[in-house]
C-alpha positions in Angstrom: -0.4 -0.1 -0.2 1.7 3.3 -1.2 1.3 5.9 2.0 3.4 8.6 0.6 2.5 11.7 -1.3 4.6 12.1 -4.9 5.7 14.6 -7.0 3.5 13.3 -10.1 0.5 15.2 -10.0 -1.4 14.2 -13.3 -2.4 10.8 -14.3 0.1 10.7 -17.2 3.0 11.9 -14.2 1.7 9.0 -12.0 2.0 6.4 -14.8 5.3 7.5 -15.8 6.5 6.9 -12.1 4.9 3.3 -12.1 6.8 2.8 -15.6 10.1 3.5 -13.6 9.2 1.6 -10.5 8.2 -1.5 -12.6 11.6 -1.2 -14.3 13.6 -0.8 -11.4 11.7 -4.2 -10.1 12.3 -5.8 -13.1 16.2 -4.8 -13.9 17.5 -3.4 -10.8 16.0 -5.2 -7.7 18.1 -4.1 -4.7 19.8 -7.9 -4.3 21.2 -7.4 -7.7 22.4 -3.9 -6.9 24.3 -5.3 -3.7 25.8 -7.7 -5.7 27.2 -4.8 -8.3 28.3 -2.4 -5.6 32.1 -3.0 -6.7 31.4 -2.5 -10.3 29.2 0.6 -9.5 32.1 2.5 -7.4 34.4 1.9 -10.2 32.2 3.8 -12.5 31.2 0.5 -14.8 27.6 0.8 -16.1 24.7 -1.3 -14.7 24.1 -3.9 -17.2 20.6 -2.8 -17.8 21.7 1.0 -18.8 21.0 0.0 -22.5 17.5 -1.1 -21.5 16.8 1.9 -19.6 18.1 4.3 -22.4 15.6 2.2 -24.8 12.6 3.3 -22.6 13.9 6.8 -22.7 13.7 7.6 -19.2 16.7 9.4 -19.0 15.8 11.7 -21.9 12.3 12.1 -20.8 12.9 15.8 -20.6 14.8 16.3 -23.7 13.3 17.8 -26.8 12.3 15.2 -29.5 14.5 17.0 -32.0 17.7 15.3 -30.4 16.1 12.1 -29.8 14.6 12.8 -26.4 10.8 12.1 -25.2 9.6 15.9 -25.5 8.7 16.2 -21.8 9.2 18.6 -19.2 11.6 19.0 -16.3 8.6 18.0 -14.1 8.2 14.6 -16.0 12.0 14.1 -15.4 11.6 14.8 -11.6 9.0 12.2 -11.6 11.5 9.6 -13.0 14.1 10.8 -10.4 11.7 10.6 -7.4 10.8 7.2 -8.4 14.3 6.2 -8.8 15.4 7.3 -5.7 12.5 5.5 -4.1 13.7 2.4 -5.7 17.3 3.0 -4.8 18.3 2.3 -8.8 21.8 2.9 -9.0 24.1 4.2 -11.3 24.9 8.0 -13.1 20.9 8.7 -14.2 20.8 11.8 -11.9 23.9 13.3 -13.3 23.1 12.5 -16.7 19.6 14.1 -16.2 21.3 17.3 -14.8 23.6 17.4 -17.8 21.2 17.1 -20.4 18.6 19.6 -18.8 21.6 22.2 -18.8 22.4 21.4 -22.4 19.2 21.5 -23.4 19.1 25.2 -22.5 21.4 25.5 -25.3 19.5 24.0 -28.0 20.3 25.3 -31.4 23.9 25.8 -30.4 27.3 23.9 -30.7 25.9 21.8 -27.7 23.6 20.2 -29.5 25.9 17.1 -31.0 26.4 16.6 -27.3 23.0 16.4 -26.6 22.2 14.0 -28.9 24.8 11.7 -27.7 23.1 11.9 -24.2 19.9 11.3 -25.5 21.3 8.3 -27.2 22.5 6.9 -24.2 26.0 8.7 -23.2 26.1 9.2 -19.3 27.4 12.7 -18.6 28.3 15.0 -15.5 28.1 19.1 -15.4 30.5 20.0 -12.4 29.6 22.6 -10.1 31.4 25.7 -10.6 31.3 26.2 -6.9 33.8 23.0 -6.3 36.2 23.3 -9.4 39.4 25.3 -9.4 39.9 24.7 -13.1 41.6 27.9 -14.9 42.0 28.3 -18.8 44.0 30.5 -20.8 43.6 30.9 -24.9 46.2 28.7 -26.9 45.9 29.4 -30.5 41.9 28.8 -31.5 41.2 27.3 -28.4 42.2 26.8 -24.5 44.5 25.5 -22.1 42.9 23.9 -19.1 44.6 23.3 -15.5 43.2 22.4 -12.3 40.6 19.8 -10.7 36.7 19.5 -10.9 36.7 18.4 -7.1 34.9 15.3 -5.9 32.2 15.0 -8.2 29.2 12.3 -8.2 29.1 10.2 -11.3 32.7 11.4 -12.7 33.9 7.7 -13.2 31.0 6.7 -15.1 30.6 10.0 -17.1 31.3 9.5 -20.8 30.9 13.5 -21.2 32.0 15.9 -19.0 31.1 19.5 -18.8 33.8 21.6 -16.7 33.7 25.2 -15.5 36.8 27.1 -16.2 37.9 31.0 -15.3 39.4 32.5 -18.1 42.5 35.1 -17.9 39.7 37.8 -16.9 38.3 35.8 -14.4 34.8 35.2 -16.2 33.6 31.7 -16.0 33.4 29.6 -19.5 32.4 25.8 -19.8 34.0 23.3 -22.0 32.7 20.0 -22.9 35.5 16.8 -22.8 36.0 13.3 -22.3 36.8 12.2 -19.1 39.6 10.0 -20.8 41.3 13.3 -21.6 42.3 14.0 -18.2 43.1 12.1 -15.2 40.2 10.9 -13.2 40.7 9.7 -9.5 38.2 7.3 -8.3 37.7 7.7 -4.4 35.3 5.3 -2.2 32.1 7.3 -1.9 29.5 7.3 1.1 26.6 6.4 -1.4 27.4 2.8 -2.3 25.5 2.9 -5.4 26.9 5.7 -7.3 30.7 6.3 -8.3 32.5 9.2 -7.1 35.7 10.7 -8.3 37.4 13.9 -9.4 39.0 15.0 -12.8 42.4 16.6 -13.1 43.6 18.6 -16.0 46.8 19.5 -16.9 47.6 22.2 -19.6 44.5 20.2 -21.4 44.2 21.2 -25.0 40.5 22.1 -25.6 39.4 23.4 -29.3 37.1 26.0 -29.3 34.5 24.1 -30.7 34.3 22.3 -27.2 33.6 25.8 -25.3 29.7 26.0 -24.8 28.5 29.5 -25.2 25.5 30.9 -23.2 25.6 28.0 -20.4 24.3 29.8 -16.8 25.9 29.0 -13.7 23.1 29.7 -11.5 20.5 27.3 -14.0 23.3 24.6 -13.6 22.9 25.1 -9.5 19.3 25.3 -10.0 18.7 22.1 -11.8 21.2 20.2 -9.9 19.3 21.3 -6.7 15.8 20.6 -8.1 16.9 17.0 -9.2 18.8 16.1 -6.6 15.7 17.1 -4.3 13.7 15.1 -6.4 16.0 11.9 -5.8 15.8 12.7 -2.2 12.0 13.0 -1.9 12.1 9.6 -3.2 14.2 8.4 -0.3 11.5 9.8 2.1 8.9 8.4 0.6 10.7 5.0 0.6 11.0 5.5 4.2 7.4 6.2 5.1 6.2 3.3 2.9 8.8 0.8 5.0 8.0 2.3 8.5 4.3 2.2 8.1 4.6 -1.6 6.7 6.9 -2.3 9.8 4.6 -0.8 12.2 1.4 -2.4 10.7 2.9 -6.2 10.9 5.5 -5.9 13.7 4.3 -7.2 16.9 5.1 -6.5 20.6 3.2 -7.5 23.9 0.8 -9.5 21.7 -0.2 -6.4 19.6 1.1 -4.4 16.6 3.6 -1.7 17.3 1.7 0.8 15.1 -0.9 1.0 18.1 1.7 2.7 20.4 0.9 6.4 20.2 4.5 7.5 20.0 5.1 5.6 17.3 2.1 6.7 15.2 3.4 10.4 15.9 6.8 9.9 14.9 5.4 8.0 11.4 2.8 10.8 10.9 5.7 13.5 11.2 7.8 11.6 8.7 5.0 11.4 6.5 4.5 15.6 6.9 8.5 16.1 6.5 8.2 13.7 3.2 5.3 15.7 1.9 7.2 19.0 2.6 10.4 17.6 0.9 8.1 16.3 -1.8 6.5 19.8 -2.6 9.8 21.8 -2.3 11.3 19.5 -5.0 8.2 20.1 -7.1 8.3 23.6 -6.6 11.9 23.9 -7.5 11.3 21.9 -10.8 8.3 23.8 -11.6 9.9 27.3 -11.2 12.7 26.3 -13.6 10.3 24.9 -16.0 7.6 27.4 -16.0 9.0 31.1 -15.2 12.0 33.3 -16.6 12.4 35.1 -13.1 15.6 34.3 -11.9 14.8 35.3 -8.3 12.3 32.8 -8.5 14.3 29.9 -9.3 16.7 31.0 -6.7 14.1 31.3 -3.8 13.1 28.0 -4.9 16.5 26.2 -5.3 17.3 27.4 -1.8 14.2 26.2 -0.1 14.6 23.0 -2.0 17.8 22.4 -0.5 16.9 23.5 2.8 13.2 21.2 3.0 14.2 18.6 0.8 17.6 17.8 0.3 19.6 18.5 3.8 17.1 17.0 6.4 16.8 13.7 4.4 19.8 12.1 6.3 18.2 12.8 9.5 15.0 11.6 8.4 16.2 8.3 7.3 17.8 7.9 10.6 14.5 8.4 12.1 12.8 6.1 10.1 15.8 3.8 11.3 15.0 4.2 15.1 11.2 3.0 14.3 12.6 0.0 12.6 15.1 -0.6 15.8 17.9 -2.6 15.6 16.8 -4.6 12.5 17.3 -1.1 10.4 20.9 -0.8 11.6 21.8 -4.1 10.1 23.9 -4.2 6.8 21.1 -6.7 5.5 18.5 -4.1 5.9 18.0 -2.0 2.7 17.6 1.1 4.9 21.5 2.0 5.3 21.9 2.3 1.5 19.3 4.9 1.3 21.1 6.5 4.3 24.0 6.4 2.6 22.5 7.8 -0.6 20.9 10.7 1.4 23.7 11.6 3.4 25.7 12.0 -0.2 23.1 14.2 -1.7 23.0 16.2 1.3 26.9 16.4 1.1 27.0 17.2 -2.7 25.2 20.4 -2.4 25.9 21.7 1.2 26.4 23.3 3.4 23.1 24.1 4.5 24.1 27.7 5.8 25.0 28.5 2.4 21.2 28.3 1.4 19.8 29.8 4.5 21.8 32.8 4.2 21.2 33.1 0.4 17.5 32.9 0.9 17.5 35.3 3.9 19.3 37.8 1.8 16.8 36.8 -1.2 13.8 37.4 1.0 14.5 41.1 1.5 13.2 41.7 -2.1 11.5 38.7 -3.5 8.6 36.2 -2.3 7.9 32.7 -3.9 5.0 33.6 -6.5 2.3 30.8 -5.9 0.1 32.3 -8.4 -1.5 29.3 -10.6 -1.8 30.4 -14.2 -5.7 30.0 -15.0 -5.3 31.2 -18.6 -8.6 32.7 -20.3 -10.9 30.3 -19.0 -14.5 31.3 -17.4 -13.7 34.7 -19.0 -17.6 36.0 -18.4 -17.3 34.7 -15.1 -14.2 37.0 -14.6 -15.6 40.0 -16.0 -18.6 39.6 -13.6 -16.7 39.5 -10.6 -14.6 42.5 -11.8 -17.4 44.6 -12.4 -18.8 44.1 -9.2 -15.6 44.6 -7.5 -15.2 47.8 -8.9 -18.5 49.1 -8.2 -17.4 47.8 -4.6 -14.7 50.3 -4.7 -17.0 53.3 -5.0 -18.7 52.5 -1.6 -17.4 52.3 2.1 -17.9 50.2 5.0 -17.7 52.5 8.2 -19.5 50.2 10.7 -18.3 48.5 13.4 -18.0 44.8 12.9 -19.8 42.2 15.5 -16.7 40.3 15.8 -14.0 43.0 16.3 -13.1 46.3 14.9 -10.9 44.9 12.3 -11.4 45.9 8.3 -12.7 42.2 7.3 -15.7 42.6 10.0 -16.7 46.2 9.0 -20.0 46.6 7.8 -21.8 49.0 5.5 -23.0 49.5 2.0 -19.7 47.9 0.3 -20.1 44.4 2.3 -23.8 44.4 1.3 -23.0 44.5 -2.3 -20.6 41.7 -1.9 -22.5 39.4 -0.2 -25.7 40.1 -2.1 -23.0 39.3 -5.3 -22.1 35.9 -3.5 -18.4 37.2 -3.4 -17.9 36.7 0.1 -18.0 33.1 0.0 -18.4 32.2 -3.4 -17.8 28.6 -3.1 -21.2 28.5 -1.0 -24.2 27.3 -2.7 -26.5 30.0 -4.7 -28.0 32.5 -3.5 -25.4 33.1 -0.9 -22.4 32.1 -2.7 -21.8 31.5 -6.6 -21.5 27.8 -6.7 -17.8 28.6 -7.6 -15.5 25.9 -8.9 -12.4 25.7 -7.6 -10.9 27.4 -11.0 -13.6 30.3 -10.2 -12.7 30.3 -6.6 -9.4 31.3 -7.8 -10.5 34.0 -9.9 -12.3 35.8 -7.3 -8.9 35.5 -5.2 -7.0 36.9 -8.1 -9.3 39.8 -8.8 -9.7 41.1 -5.0 -5.5 40.6 -5.0 -5.7 43.1 -8.0 -7.6 45.9 -6.0 -5.0 46.9 -2.8 -7.8 49.3 -1.4 -10.3 46.6 -1.4 -10.5 44.4 1.7 -11.9 41.1 1.3 -15.0 40.5 4.2 -14.8 37.6 6.3 -17.5 35.8 8.5 -14.8 34.8 10.8 -16.0 31.7 13.1 -19.0 31.4 10.8 -17.1 30.2 7.7 -16.8 26.6 9.8 -20.5 26.9 11.0 -22.7 27.8 8.3 -21.8 25.0 5.7 -23.5 22.7 8.2 -26.7 25.3 8.3 -26.8 25.1 4.8 -26.3 21.3 4.9 -28.7 20.3 7.4 -30.5 23.2 8.6 -34.6 24.0 7.5 -34.8 26.5 4.6 -36.1 28.8 7.3 -32.9 28.6 9.1 -30.6 28.9 6.4 -32.6 32.0 5.2 -32.7 33.7 8.5 -28.9 33.3 9.3 -26.8 32.8 6.3 -27.6 36.2 4.7 -27.5 38.3 7.8 -24.4 36.5 8.7 -22.7 37.5 5.3 -23.7 41.0 5.7 -22.1 41.3 9.1 -25.1 41.4 11.2 -24.8 38.3 13.2 -21.7 36.8 14.7 -21.1 33.1 15.8 -19.1 30.9 18.4 -18.3 27.2 18.5 -19.4 25.5 21.8 -17.3 22.3 21.0 -14.8 22.0 23.7 -15.4 20.6 27.3 -13.1 20.8 30.5 -13.0 17.0 30.6 -13.0 16.3 26.3 -10.9 18.7 25.1 -10.5 17.9 21.2 -12.1 14.4 21.9 -15.6 15.9 20.7 -16.8 12.1 21.0 -16.3 12.4 25.2 -18.9 15.2 25.3 -20.7 15.5 28.6 -23.2 18.3 28.0 -26.6 16.8 28.0 -29.6 17.6 25.8 -32.9 15.9 27.2 -36.0 16.1 25.1 -38.9 18.0 26.3 -41.9 19.6 25.1 -41.1 21.1 21.6 -37.3 21.1 22.3 -34.4 20.2 24.1 -33.4 21.0 27.6 -29.3 21.7 27.9 -27.1 21.3 31.0 -23.4 21.4 30.7 -20.1 23.4 30.3 -18.2 24.4 27.6 -14.7 26.0 27.6 -12.0 27.5 25.2 -15.3 29.2 23.4 -13.5 32.1 21.1 -15.5 35.2 21.0 -18.6 33.9 23.0 -18.9 37.2 24.8 -19.7 38.7 21.5 -21.4 36.4 19.7 -25.1 36.3 18.8 -25.7 32.7 18.2 -23.5 29.2 18.8 -23.1 26.0 17.2 -23.5 23.8 20.2 -22.5 20.1 20.6 -24.5 18.1 23.1 -25.1 14.4 23.9 -28.8 13.2 23.4 -28.8 9.6 23.7 -25.9 8.5 26.6 -26.5 4.9 26.0 -25.5 5.3 22.2 -22.0 4.5 20.7 -19.4 7.2 21.7 -20.0 8.6 18.2 -23.3 8.4 18.1 -26.0 9.9 20.1 -24.6 13.6 19.7 -27.0 16.5 18.5 -25.6 19.6 16.7 -27.8 22.4 18.0 -27.8 26.6 17.0 -28.1 28.3 20.3 -29.4 31.6 20.9 -26.4 33.1 23.0 -29.2 35.3 25.1 -31.4 32.4 25.7 -31.8 32.3 29.7 -29.6 30.0 31.4 -26.7 30.6 29.1 -23.5 32.5 31.4 -20.2 33.1 30.3 -17.2 34.2 32.1 -14.1 35.6 29.9 -10.9 33.9 30.2 -7.7 36.1 30.3 -4.9 34.6 27.8 -1.1 35.2 28.9 -1.1 37.7 26.4 -3.6 39.9 28.7 -6.4 39.7 26.1 -9.6 37.9 26.7 -10.9 36.3 23.8 -11.5 33.0 25.1 -14.6 32.0 27.5 -16.1 29.6 29.5 -19.6 29.1 29.1 -22.4 27.6 31.6 -25.6 26.2 30.1 -28.2 25.6 33.1 -31.6 24.4 31.8 -31.4 26.1 28.6 -34.0 25.6 26.1 -33.3 25.1 22.7 -36.4 24.6 20.2 -36.8 21.6 17.7 -36.3 23.9 14.7 -32.7 24.8 16.0 -31.2 21.3 15.6 -29.4 20.5 12.5 -30.4 17.1 10.8 -30.9 14.1 12.7 -30.4 14.9 16.5 -28.3 11.7 17.0 -26.2 12.5 14.0 -24.3 15.8 15.0 -21.0 14.2 15.2 -20.9 13.8 11.6 -21.7 17.6 11.0 -19.0 18.4 13.5 -16.6 16.3 11.7 -17.7 18.4 8.5 -17.3 21.7 10.3 -14.0 21.0 11.6 -12.7 20.0 8.2 -13.9 23.5 7.2 -11.7 25.0 10.2 -8.5 23.1 9.2 -8.8 24.2 5.4 -9.0 27.9 6.7 -6.2 27.5 9.3 -3.9 26.0 6.9 -4.0 29.2 4.7 -2.2 31.0 7.6 1.2 30.9 6.0 0.5 33.6 3.8 1.1 35.7 7.2 4.5 36.9 7.5 5.8 35.8 11.3 9.4 37.4 10.7 8.8 41.0 11.0 11.0 41.5 13.8 13.6 39.5 12.3 13.6 41.3 9.0 13.6 44.6 10.9 16.4 43.2 13.0 18.8 42.6 9.6 19.0 46.4 9.1 20.2 47.3 12.4 22.1 44.2 13.6 25.8 44.7 13.5 26.2 40.9 12.3 23.1 40.2 10.5 24.2 36.5 9.5 22.6 34.7 12.3 19.3 36.5 11.5 19.9 36.2 7.8 20.3 32.4 8.2 17.0 32.1 10.7 15.0 33.9 8.1 16.2 31.7 5.3 15.4 28.5 7.3 11.9 30.0 8.1 11.2 30.8 4.6 12.3 27.5 3.3 9.8 25.9 5.5 7.2 28.5 4.7 7.7 28.2 0.8 7.5 24.6 0.9 4.1 24.8 2.7 3.0 27.4 0.0 3.8 24.8 -2.6 1.8 21.9 -0.6 -1.0 24.4 -1.1 -0.7 24.9 -4.6 -0.4 21.3 -5.6 -3.4 20.6 -3.9 -5.0 23.3 -5.5 -3.9 22.0 -9.1 -5.1 18.6 -8.0 -8.7 19.9 -7.3 -8.6 21.9 -10.7 -7.4 18.8 -12.5 -10.8 17.1 -10.8 -9.1 15.1 -8.4 -10.5 14.2 -4.9 -9.7 16.3 -1.8 -6.2 14.8 -0.5 -4.4 14.9 2.9 -2.9 18.3 2.4 -5.0 20.1 5.3 -4.2 17.8 8.1 -0.4 17.6 7.0 -0.2 21.8 6.3 -1.9 22.2 10.0 0.8 20.0 11.7 3.5 21.7 9.5 2.2 25.1 10.0 2.5 24.5 13.9 6.0 23.1 13.6 7.0 26.4 11.6 5.3 28.8 13.7 7.2 27.4 17.1 10.4 27.4 15.0 9.8 31.1 14.1 9.3 32.0 17.5 12.0 30.2 19.1 14.6 31.8 16.5 13.0 35.3 16.8 13.5 35.0 20.8 16.8 33.8 20.7 18.0 36.6 18.2 16.4 39.6 19.3 17.5 39.5 22.8 16.6 42.5 24.9 13.4 43.4 23.0 11.8 40.5 24.8 12.3 42.4 27.9 9.6 44.7 26.9 6.0 43.3 26.0 4.9 46.3 23.8 8.5 46.6 21.9 8.9 48.0 18.5 9.3 45.8 16.5 6.7 43.2 18.4 8.5 40.6 19.6 6.8 38.9 22.8 3.1 40.4 22.0 2.8 37.6 19.1 4.8 35.1 21.0 2.3 35.3 23.8 -0.2 35.0 21.4 1.3 31.5 19.8 -0.9 29.0 22.1 -4.3 30.3 20.2 -2.8 29.5 17.0 -1.1 26.2 18.0 -4.2 24.6 19.7 -7.0 25.8 17.5 -8.6 24.0 14.9 -7.3 20.8 16.7 -4.0 20.6 18.6 -0.9 19.2 16.9 -1.3 15.6 18.7 -5.1 14.9 17.6 -3.8 15.8 14.0 -1.1 13.2 14.4 -3.7 10.8 15.2 -5.6 11.5 12.3 -2.5 11.4 10.1 -1.4 8.1 11.5 -4.7 6.2 11.3 -6.7 7.9 8.4 -3.8 8.6 6.2 -0.9 6.1 7.1 -3.6 3.4 8.0 -2.0 2.5 11.1 -4.3 0.3 13.7 -6.3 1.9 16.5 -5.6 0.7 19.9 
């Protein structure tokens, strides 16, 4: 059973990945790879290399005009990901990078070399950062002297592209055969790929072998993106191997996958694998779809930090879950561990990437816009016209949920509500029945108008879908339009002192009486109950029913007799949470949503809406204090590294969201991205807070410092707990996504 998340998004890409997996299973099972480790280290090609070439896997991304398959960089990333997961040995990665780099020079003197690679020649492009080769003119050509530095795939390469500095210090590139120099083989960390270096001494290179136009940044970007794709495949193998082990291995008479500590570790492994996959995919996507160099550099840095450098640690984490068996030579894990370590070393150190990203983030952010083309032009025109009219109006009334621009009321909000543009995905007449594509169009059109604040319904965004799904027409008409116009506010009465996030353990009781229900109980952590007009209430209607049955979903008038609340002052000094006490509160039958015993299903639906909303939180910059500190710090290096680390995490989260959006646009069912994003966001928020506190120093002495340090930190618990704690989310990922057994 496949439990991981793949780079492959489209059915065609998924079929390509499966074809590579099947090829590896037939031609390169790991037992055969083990038997050939000495040959691989010496640079001898695997016996199946010609078969791989016949299938065109090495040239999926090369133009048909030179003998390739005519695919894109994302297709090649799918091949490398599958190869990484299958531990396919040999020089596929280095050859793929060389082919992609030379393809950027199509139509030049590089075309014969590109045709050779498409025909099966192995190749490597040497990093300009590792090489010390210098060249001086000699007749019509050049004389080169120096070393390439340690390079993966050097011993097996039939063609090598080396960088050299000319007499002015400018960087040039030359294509040559390794046989023309002295290749030194080294014992590599990765036992499935050769390692060596090429030395040149006054080596003559004809002018025709010098490649014009090859860009060092492009070579670096391709190297990182394809290396990250391979590393992502390794993390995916780890997820599958660990999940299978936890399902089948028994201790104390039951599968160890029932142990919560192991469930949480496995779930976090999946979260980190998903982020690595998203970051790798994003780097490849940027190179293949954008001409913006900053976007290439942003995604390369992010992929290095999130998809390559952490992978040795992730494999080690998998080993600890496998136990001592994972530490044996006979187990395959150490081969993956070695490869992951080698890949990280090939692009390291990590400090290079975090600092570069920290510097870049001062002037550039990752553009996650999805190209929607010209589709739904009529819909876009209508939305545009409505928003232009909205700009001529104003909102100047105080919002029911607080004095924030998105809650303001007035003529502008009424126009947008009546036009169905506050929640366009809701059904008409309250929304526009908008497709995923149309929702993105609405987002884009709001984004084009900086002076137009998009209204929000706040907590009701997670409640009204249940009203629309299970409420009577009268309830729908009573609550939905007025909430959209900002005339009503809501709270969510789910959590209890003895139940917390375990909604099925509710003790608040609902007893049927004439005309309705009598409610007694105690709710806690209820946001904005002191301002709410109505609340979504869960209460047990049948104490004898199974745990997840016998729960009703009620709409409570917060001004009903018997409703009392006490504001809870948070550590920040604000009091937005409440305890709510319910004493013989009467709720009429018409305020019950659906079957009085089936509120659990509605509650799950409501919580799902909440998680999707919260997962978009990464659009808010959490590093304002650090960015200000860079400008005034006498030593900005540590701050730049911190910014780079968090930006890499945030960019991976954004890529995860874009991938899910593209899946939905393709008509695929929703995936596990929302639960994964919730956990990942919590990790990112905590890390950002730790780095900020650690670097801002005395600013944290003052609660109201400028820039703010302590104030947002003291609000952090609300963000970490809201929508379900990380631990609850990890349970969901482990049991519902990975399929680990319940206790």
